DSSP file (Angstrom, degrees, kcal/mol; ACC not computed):
  #  RESIDUE AA STRUCTURE BP1 BP2  ACC     N-H-->O    O-->H-N    N-H-->O    O-->H-N    TCO  KAPPA ALPHA  PHI   PSI    X-CA   Y-CA   Z-CA
    1    1 A X              0   0    0      0, 0.0     2,-0.4     0, 0.0   103,-0.1   0.000 360.0 360.0 360.0 140.3  196.6  -93.1   81.5
    2    2 A X        -     0   0    0     24,-0.2     2,-0.6   101,-0.1    24,-0.2  -0.846 360.0-158.1-102.0 133.3  197.2  -89.3   81.6
    3    3 A X  E     -A   25   0A   0     22,-2.8    22,-2.0    -2,-0.4     2,-0.4  -0.961  13.5-160.4-108.9 121.4  194.9  -86.9   79.8
    4    4 A X  E     -A   24   0A   0     -2,-0.6     2,-0.5   100,-0.5   103,-0.4  -0.839   7.3-169.2-105.0 137.2  196.6  -83.6   79.2
    5    5 A X  E     -A   23   0A   0     18,-2.5    18,-2.3    -2,-0.4     2,-0.3  -0.978   5.7-161.0-128.1 118.8  194.8  -80.4   78.4
    6    6 A X  E     +A   22   0A   0     -2,-0.5     2,-0.3    16,-0.2    16,-0.2  -0.733  18.5 162.8 -96.2 146.3  196.6  -77.3   77.2
    7    7 A X  E     +A   21   0A   0     14,-2.4    14,-2.7    -2,-0.3   102,-0.1  -0.955  36.4  72.3-152.4 169.2  195.1  -73.8   77.4
    8    8 A X        +     0   0    0     -2,-0.3    11,-0.3     1,-0.3    -1,-0.1   0.356  61.7 131.5 104.4  -5.2  196.0  -70.1   77.3
    9    9 A X        +     0   0    0     12,-0.1     2,-0.3     9,-0.1    -1,-0.3  -0.154  21.9 125.4 -72.7 174.1  196.8  -69.7   73.6
   10   10 A X  E     -d  111   0B   0    100,-0.7   102,-2.8    99,-0.1     2,-0.5  -0.984  59.0 -49.9 165.0-168.7  195.5  -66.9   71.5
   11   11 A X  E     +d  112   0B   0     -2,-0.3     2,-0.3   100,-0.2   102,-0.2  -0.842  55.8 164.6 -99.0 129.0  196.3  -64.1   69.1
   12   12 A X  E     -d  113   0B   0    100,-2.6   102,-2.5    -2,-0.5     2,-0.1  -0.988  34.8-112.7-143.6 150.0  198.9  -61.6   70.3
   13   13 A X  E >   -d  114   0B   0     -2,-0.3     3,-2.2   100,-0.2    73,-0.2  -0.467  50.5 -81.9 -79.2 155.0  201.0  -58.9   68.7
   14   14 A X  T 3  S+     0   0    0    100,-2.4    73,-0.2     1,-0.3    -1,-0.1  -0.295 120.3  30.6 -54.7 137.3  204.7  -59.2   68.4
   15   15 A X  T 3  S+     0   0    0     71,-3.1    70,-0.6     1,-0.3    -1,-0.3   0.257  99.0 116.2  93.4 -11.1  206.4  -58.2   71.7
   16   16 A X    <   -     0   0    0     -3,-2.2    70,-2.3    70,-0.2     2,-0.3  -0.084  56.9-123.1 -82.6-175.7  203.4  -59.4   73.7
   17   17 A X        +     0   0    0     67,-0.2     2,-0.3    68,-0.2    67,-0.2  -0.936  20.7 179.6-132.8 152.1  203.0  -62.1   76.3
   18   18 A X  E     - B   0  83A   0     65,-2.1    65,-3.3    -2,-0.3     2,-0.5  -0.980  17.3-145.7-143.9 153.6  201.0  -65.2   76.9
   19   19 A X  E     - B   0  82A   0    -11,-0.3     2,-0.3    -2,-0.3    63,-0.2  -0.967  16.5-158.3-124.0 116.1  200.9  -67.8   79.7
   20   20 A X  E     - B   0  81A   0     61,-2.8    61,-2.2    -2,-0.5     2,-0.3  -0.670   5.2-159.8 -91.7 146.1  200.1  -71.3   78.7
   21   21 A X  E     -AB   7  80A   0    -14,-2.7   -14,-2.4    -2,-0.3     2,-0.4  -0.935   7.3-165.7-124.8 149.9  198.8  -73.9   81.2
   22   22 A X  E     -AB   6  79A   0     57,-2.1    57,-2.2    -2,-0.3     2,-0.3  -0.975  10.8-177.0-135.4 119.0  198.8  -77.7   81.1
   23   23 A X  E     -AB   5  78A   0    -18,-2.3   -18,-2.5    -2,-0.4     2,-0.4  -0.850   9.7-149.9-116.8 155.1  196.6  -79.7   83.4
   24   24 A X  E     -A    4   0A   0     53,-1.2     2,-0.3    -2,-0.3   -20,-0.2  -0.931  12.0-178.0-126.9 146.6  196.4  -83.4   83.8
   25   25 A X  E     +A    3   0A   0    -22,-2.0   -22,-2.8    -2,-0.4     2,-0.2  -0.924  63.2  47.5-132.3 162.2  193.7  -85.8   84.8
   26   26 A X  S    S-     0   0    0     -2,-0.3     2,-0.3   -24,-0.2   -24,-0.2  -0.258 119.2  -2.4 102.5 -46.6  193.8  -89.6   85.1
   27   27 A X  S    S-     0   0    0     -2,-0.2     2,-0.2   -24,-0.1   -24,-0.1  -0.963  82.3 -89.3-166.6 162.0  197.0  -89.7   87.2
   28   28 A X        -     0   0    0     -2,-0.3     3,-0.2     1,-0.1    -3,-0.1  -0.495  18.8-163.5 -78.0 147.3  199.6  -87.4   88.5
   29   29 A X    >   +     0   0    0     -2,-0.2     3,-1.9     1,-0.1    -1,-0.1   0.069  55.3 118.2-111.9  23.6  202.7  -86.6   86.5
   30   30 A X  T 3  S+     0   0    0      1,-0.3    -1,-0.1    44,-0.1    44,-0.1   0.706  72.6  53.4 -65.7 -19.5  204.6  -85.2   89.5
   31   31 A X  T 3  S+     0   0    0     -3,-0.2     2,-0.4     2,-0.1    -1,-0.3   0.391  98.9  81.8 -95.3   5.0  207.3  -87.9   89.2
   32   32 A X  S <  S-     0   0    0     -3,-1.9     2,-0.3    21,-0.2    -3,-0.1  -0.837  81.3-119.1-109.9 143.9  208.0  -87.0   85.5
   33   33 A X        -     0   0    0     -2,-0.4    66,-2.2    66,-0.3     2,-0.4  -0.617  39.9-150.6 -66.4 141.7  210.1  -84.4   83.9
   34   34 A X  E     -FE  51  98B   0     17,-2.2    17,-2.8    64,-0.3     2,-0.3  -0.910  14.8-172.0-123.1 147.6  207.6  -82.3   81.8
   35   35 A X  E     -FE  50  97B   0     62,-3.5    62,-2.0    -2,-0.4     2,-0.4  -0.909  21.1-132.6-135.7 162.1  208.1  -80.4   78.7
   36   36 A X  E     +FE  49  96B   0     13,-2.8    12,-2.5    -2,-0.3    13,-1.6  -0.936  27.6 179.9-110.3 140.2  206.5  -78.0   76.3
   37   37 A X  E     -FE  47  95B   0     58,-3.2    58,-3.3    -2,-0.4     2,-0.3  -0.905   7.6-158.4-133.7 160.0  206.7  -78.7   72.6
   38   38 A X  E     -FE  46  94B   0      8,-2.5     8,-3.3    -2,-0.3     2,-0.4  -0.988   9.5-157.8-143.8 154.3  205.4  -76.8   69.5
   39   39 A X  E     - E   0  93B   0     54,-2.2    54,-2.2    -2,-0.3     6,-0.2  -0.948  12.5-158.9-134.5 113.7  204.5  -77.5   65.9
   40   40 A X    >   -     0   0    0      4,-0.5     3,-2.3    -2,-0.4    52,-0.2  -0.494  44.2 -74.5 -84.1 158.6  204.4  -74.6   63.4
   41   41 A X  T 3  S+     0   0    0      1,-0.3    -1,-0.1    50,-0.2     3,-0.1  -0.303 118.9   4.1 -56.1 128.1  202.5  -74.9   60.2
   42   42 A X  T 3  S+     0   0    0      1,-0.2     2,-0.3    -3,-0.1    -1,-0.3   0.535 114.7  99.2  76.9   6.4  204.3  -77.2   57.7
   43   43 A X  S <  S-     0   0    0     -3,-2.3    -1,-0.2     1,-0.0     2,-0.1  -0.803  75.7-101.0-123.3 164.5  207.0  -78.1   60.2
   44   44 A X        -     0   0    0     -2,-0.3    -4,-0.5     1,-0.1     2,-0.1  -0.433  49.1 -89.6 -78.7 157.4  207.8  -80.9   62.6
   45   45 A X        -     0   0    0     -6,-0.2     2,-0.3    -2,-0.1    -6,-0.3  -0.434  51.7-165.5 -65.6 139.7  207.1  -80.7   66.3
   46   46 A X  E     -F   38   0B   0     -8,-3.3    -8,-2.5    -2,-0.1     2,-0.2  -0.909  22.9-100.1-131.7 157.3  210.0  -79.3   68.2
   47   47 A X  E     +F   37   0B   0     -2,-0.3   -10,-0.2   -10,-0.2     3,-0.1  -0.487  35.0 169.6 -72.9 141.0  211.2  -79.0   71.8
   48   48 A X  E     -     0   0B   0    -12,-2.5    13,-2.7     1,-0.4     2,-0.3   0.706  59.3 -23.7-115.4 -53.4  210.6  -75.7   73.6
   49   49 A X  E     -FG  36  60B   0    -13,-1.6   -13,-2.8    11,-0.2    -1,-0.4  -0.989  49.4-157.9-161.3 155.9  211.4  -76.2   77.3
   50   50 A X  E     -FG  35  59B   0      9,-2.3     9,-2.0    -2,-0.3     2,-0.4  -0.985   2.2-160.9-140.7 152.2  211.6  -78.9   80.0
   51   51 A X  E     -FG  34  58B   0    -17,-2.8   -17,-2.2    -2,-0.3     7,-0.2  -0.998  25.9-115.5-133.7 137.7  211.4  -78.9   83.8
   52   52 A X    >   -     0   0    0      5,-2.6     3,-0.7    -2,-0.4   -18,-0.1  -0.130  33.9-102.6 -67.1 166.4  212.7  -81.6   86.1
   53   53 A X  T 3  S+     0   0    0      1,-0.3   -21,-0.2   -22,-0.2    -1,-0.1   0.837 124.7  46.4 -61.2 -31.4  210.3  -83.6   88.3
   54   54 A X  T 3  S-     0   0    0    -23,-0.1    -1,-0.3     3,-0.0    20,-0.1   0.681 108.2-124.7 -82.3 -17.8  211.4  -81.6   91.3
   55   55 A X  S <  S+     0   0    0     -3,-0.7    -2,-0.1     2,-0.2    17,-0.1   0.453  83.1 110.6  86.8   0.5  211.1  -78.3   89.4
   56   56 A X        +     0   0    0      1,-0.1     2,-0.4    -5,-0.0    -3,-0.1   0.576  69.9  50.0 -87.2  -9.2  214.7  -77.4   90.3
   57   57 A X        +     0   0    0      2,-0.0    -5,-2.6    -5,-0.0     2,-0.3  -0.993  60.1 178.7-135.6 135.7  216.1  -77.7   86.8
   58   58 A X  E     -G   51   0B   0     -2,-0.4     2,-0.4    -7,-0.2    -7,-0.2  -0.967   7.6-167.6-134.3 151.3  215.0  -76.3   83.5
   59   59 A X  E     -G   50   0B   0     -9,-2.0    -9,-2.3    -2,-0.3     2,-0.3  -0.995   9.5-164.3-137.2 141.7  216.3  -76.4   79.9
   60   60 A X  E     -G   49   0B   0     -2,-0.4   -11,-0.2   -11,-0.2     2,-0.1  -0.926  26.3-108.9-127.5 149.5  215.2  -74.2   77.0
   61   61 A X    >>  -     0   0    0    -13,-2.7     3,-1.7    -2,-0.3     4,-1.2  -0.480  37.4-116.9 -65.5 147.2  215.6  -74.3   73.3
   62   62 A X  T 34 S+     0   0    0      1,-0.3     3,-0.3     2,-0.2    -1,-0.1   0.840 112.3  63.5 -56.9 -33.4  218.0  -71.6   72.1
   63   63 A X  T 34 S+     0   0    0      1,-0.2    -1,-0.3     3,-0.0   -15,-0.0   0.693 114.7  29.4 -68.1 -18.4  215.2  -69.9   70.2
   64   64 A X  T X> S+     0   0    0     -3,-1.7     3,-2.3   -16,-0.2     4,-2.1   0.453  84.9 129.3-119.4  -4.1  213.2  -69.1   73.3
   65   65 A X  T 3< S+     0   0    0     -4,-1.2     4,-0.1    -3,-0.3   -16,-0.0  -0.282  79.8  15.4 -58.7 132.8  216.0  -68.8   75.9
   66   66 A X  T 34 S+     0   0    0      2,-0.4    -1,-0.3     1,-0.1     3,-0.1   0.258 125.1  60.5  87.8 -12.6  215.6  -65.6   77.9
   67   67 A X  T <4 S+     0   0    0     -3,-2.3    17,-2.0     1,-0.1     2,-0.3   0.701  97.1  53.3-114.1 -33.1  212.0  -65.1   76.8
   68   68 A X  E  <  -C   83   0A   0     -4,-2.1    -2,-0.4    15,-0.2     2,-0.4  -0.794  59.1-165.1-109.5 149.3  210.1  -68.1   78.0
   69   69 A X  E     -C   82   0A   0     13,-2.4    13,-3.0    -2,-0.3     2,-0.4  -0.986   5.6-156.7-135.2 124.8  209.9  -69.6   81.5
   70   70 A X  E     +C   81   0A   0     -2,-0.4     2,-0.3    11,-0.2    11,-0.2  -0.787  21.5 163.0 -98.5 142.9  208.6  -73.0   82.3
   71   71 A X  E     -C   80   0A   0      9,-1.8     9,-3.0    -2,-0.4     2,-0.3  -0.947  19.0-150.3-149.4 168.4  207.3  -73.8   85.8
   72   72 A X  E     -C   79   0A   0     -2,-0.3     2,-0.5     7,-0.2     7,-0.2  -0.988  10.0-154.8-145.1 154.2  205.2  -76.4   87.5
   73   73 A X  E >>> -C   78   0A   0      5,-2.6     5,-2.0    -2,-0.3     4,-0.6  -0.919   8.1-171.0-128.5 102.5  202.8  -76.7   90.5
   74   74 A X  G >45S+     0   0    0     -2,-0.5     3,-0.9     1,-0.2    -1,-0.1   0.865  85.3  58.7 -65.1 -35.7  202.7  -80.3   91.8
   75   75 A X  G 345S+     0   0    0      1,-0.3    -1,-0.2     2,-0.1   -45,-0.0   0.844 114.5  37.8 -62.2 -32.3  199.7  -79.6   94.1
   76   76 A X  G <45S-     0   0    0     -3,-0.5   -52,-0.3     2,-0.1    -1,-0.3   0.405 105.7-128.1 -98.2   0.9  197.7  -78.6   91.0
   77   77 A X  T <<5 +     0   0    0     -3,-0.9   -53,-1.2    -4,-0.6     2,-0.3   0.932  66.9 130.5  52.0  48.4  199.2  -81.3   88.8
   78   78 A X  E   < -BC  23  73A   0     -5,-2.0    -5,-2.6   -55,-0.2     2,-0.3  -0.928  47.7-157.3-136.5 155.0  199.9  -78.5   86.3
   79   79 A X  E     -BC  22  72A   0    -57,-2.2   -57,-2.1    -2,-0.3     2,-0.3  -0.972  15.9-161.0-130.3 146.0  202.7  -77.1   84.2
   80   80 A X  E     -BC  21  71A   0     -9,-3.0    -9,-1.8    -2,-0.3     2,-0.4  -0.878  13.4-158.6-129.0 157.3  203.0  -73.6   82.8
   81   81 A X  E     -BC  20  70A   0    -61,-2.2   -61,-2.8    -2,-0.3     2,-0.6  -0.898   8.9-160.9-137.0 108.0  204.9  -71.7   80.1
   82   82 A X  E     -BC  19  69A   0    -13,-3.0   -13,-2.4    -2,-0.4     2,-0.6  -0.789  12.7-166.2 -87.0 122.9  205.2  -67.9   80.5
   83   83 A X  E     +BC  18  68A   0    -65,-3.3   -65,-2.1    -2,-0.6     2,-0.3  -0.947  10.7 173.6-118.7 116.9  206.1  -66.5   77.1
   84   84 A X        +     0   0    0    -17,-2.0   -67,-0.2    -2,-0.6   -68,-0.2  -0.748  59.9  23.8-115.8 164.6  207.3  -62.9   76.8
   85   85 A X  S    S-     0   0    0    -70,-0.6    -1,-0.2    -2,-0.3   -68,-0.2   0.895  84.7-159.5  48.7  47.9  208.6  -60.8   73.9
   86   86 A X        -     0   0    0    -70,-2.3   -71,-3.1    -3,-0.2     2,-0.3  -0.238   7.6-158.2 -63.8 145.7  206.8  -63.0   71.5
   87   87 A X    >   -     0   0    0    -73,-0.2     3,-2.3   -72,-0.1     4,-0.2  -0.847  31.5-110.3-120.5 156.1  207.9  -63.1   67.9
   88   88 A X  G >  S+     0   0    0     -2,-0.3     3,-1.8     1,-0.3    25,-0.4   0.848 117.3  63.7 -54.9 -33.1  205.9  -64.1   64.7
   89   89 A X  G 3  S+     0   0    0      1,-0.3    -1,-0.3   -49,-0.0   -49,-0.0   0.553  88.6  69.8 -71.4  -5.2  208.2  -67.2   64.5
   90   90 A X  G <   +     0   0    0     -3,-2.3    -1,-0.3    23,-0.0     2,-0.2   0.524  69.9 121.8 -83.9  -6.4  206.7  -68.4   67.8
   91   91 A X    <   +     0   0    0     -3,-1.8     2,-0.3    -4,-0.2    21,-0.2  -0.397  40.9 105.7 -59.8 124.3  203.4  -69.0   66.0
   92   92 A X  E    S- H   0 111B   0     19,-1.9    19,-2.9    -2,-0.2     2,-0.6  -0.968  75.9 -81.6-179.3 170.2  202.6  -72.7   66.5
   93   93 A X  E     -EH  39 110B   0    -54,-2.2   -54,-2.2    -2,-0.3     2,-0.4  -0.882  48.8-146.6 -90.8 127.3  200.4  -75.2   68.3
   94   94 A X  E     -EH  38 109B   0     15,-2.9    15,-2.0    -2,-0.6     2,-0.3  -0.820  18.0-176.7-103.8 134.7  201.9  -75.7   71.7
   95   95 A X  E     -E   37   0B   0    -58,-3.3   -58,-3.2    -2,-0.4     2,-0.3  -0.926  15.0-148.3-126.3 148.8  201.7  -79.1   73.5
   96   96 A X  E     +E   36   0B   0     -2,-0.3    10,-0.5   -60,-0.2     2,-0.3  -0.854  30.7 144.7-109.6 157.1  202.8  -80.3   76.9
   97   97 A X  E     -E   35   0B   0    -62,-2.0   -62,-3.5    -2,-0.3     4,-0.1  -0.961  53.4 -71.4-169.9 170.5  204.0  -83.9   77.6
   98   98 A X  E     -E   34   0B   0     -2,-0.3     2,-0.4   -64,-0.3   -64,-0.3  -0.329  62.3 -97.2 -64.2 161.2  206.5  -85.8   79.6
   99   99 A X  S    S+     0   0    0    -66,-2.2   -66,-0.3     1,-0.2     2,-0.2  -0.947 122.0  34.6-130.7 113.1  210.1  -85.4   78.6
  100  100 A X  S    S-     0   0    0     -2,-0.4    -1,-0.2     2,-0.0    -2,-0.1   0.475 122.4-108.6 -67.3 153.4  211.0  -87.6   76.9
  101  101 A X        -     0   0    0     -2,-0.2     2,-0.2    -4,-0.1    -2,-0.1  -0.195  35.2-165.6 -62.7 143.4  207.4  -87.6   75.4
  102  102 A X        -     0   0    0     -4,-0.1     2,-2.3    -3,-0.0     3,-0.4  -0.549  47.6 -76.9-111.5-177.3  205.0  -90.4   76.2
  103  103 A X  S    S+     0   0    0      1,-0.2  -101,-0.1    -2,-0.2    -2,-0.0  -0.317 100.3 105.1 -80.4  57.3  201.8  -91.3   74.5
  104  104 A X        +     0   0    0     -2,-2.3  -100,-0.5    -6,-0.1    -1,-0.2   0.218  40.5 151.8-118.9  10.1  200.0  -88.5   76.3
  105  105 A X        -     0   0    0     -3,-0.4    -8,-0.1  -102,-0.1     2,-0.1  -0.178  24.2-165.5 -55.8 130.3  199.7  -85.9   73.5
  106  106 A X        -     0   0    0    -10,-0.5  -101,-0.1  -103,-0.1    -1,-0.1  -0.152  40.1 -86.6 -94.9-162.9  196.7  -83.6   74.0
  107  107 A X        -     0   0    0   -103,-0.4  -102,-0.1     1,-0.2    -2,-0.1   0.637  63.0-141.9 -84.7 -15.2  195.1  -81.3   71.4
  108  108 A X        -     0   0    0   -104,-0.2     2,-0.4   -12,-0.1   -13,-0.2  -0.053  10.8 -95.3  79.5 173.4  197.4  -78.4   72.1
  109  109 A X  E     - H   0  94B   0    -15,-2.0   -15,-2.9  -102,-0.1     2,-0.4  -1.000  32.5-123.6-133.9 134.3  196.7  -74.7   72.2
  110  110 A X  E     - H   0  93B   0     -2,-0.4  -100,-0.7   -17,-0.2     2,-0.5  -0.615  21.2-169.9 -85.7 128.5  197.3  -72.4   69.3
  111  111 A X  E     -dH  10  92B   0    -19,-2.9   -19,-1.9    -2,-0.4     2,-0.5  -0.977   4.3-175.2-114.3 124.6  199.5  -69.4   69.7
  112  112 A X  E     -d   11   0B   0   -102,-2.8  -100,-2.6    -2,-0.5     2,-0.6  -0.970   4.5-167.3-124.5 117.5  199.4  -66.8   66.8
  113  113 A X  E     -d   12   0B   0     -2,-0.5     2,-0.3   -25,-0.4  -100,-0.2  -0.907   9.4-154.9-108.0 117.9  201.8  -63.9   66.9
  114  114 A X  E      d   13   0B   0   -102,-2.5  -100,-2.4    -2,-0.6   -26,-0.1  -0.648 360.0 360.0 -93.0 149.2  201.1  -61.1   64.5
  115  115 A X              0   0    0     -2,-0.3    -1,-0.1  -102,-0.2  -102,-0.1   0.450 360.0 360.0 -89.0 360.0  203.8  -58.8   63.2
């Protein structure tokens, strides 16, 4: 079983940047594609970005394309999300998981972007 822990969230002004981290314990996820997902207040959880198991391929939701960058470090069993040019509509709890998601959901990390 994999335990995922997300970190790096916080309060930031519009136009600012944050870097989210996702670390795993229990087992390695190096053979899985990994993704970031988010859930805004009152909305369903949605896909943000995914990275292939090799790290050579990435896909982004249209809403974050050009602003967010997903990366991974297999040696550290970690996945990252660099978020630039943040907008108030990016406010949400951010989660990492395999893609497609498995029963690995962590508690997430809250990102709040003020206008």
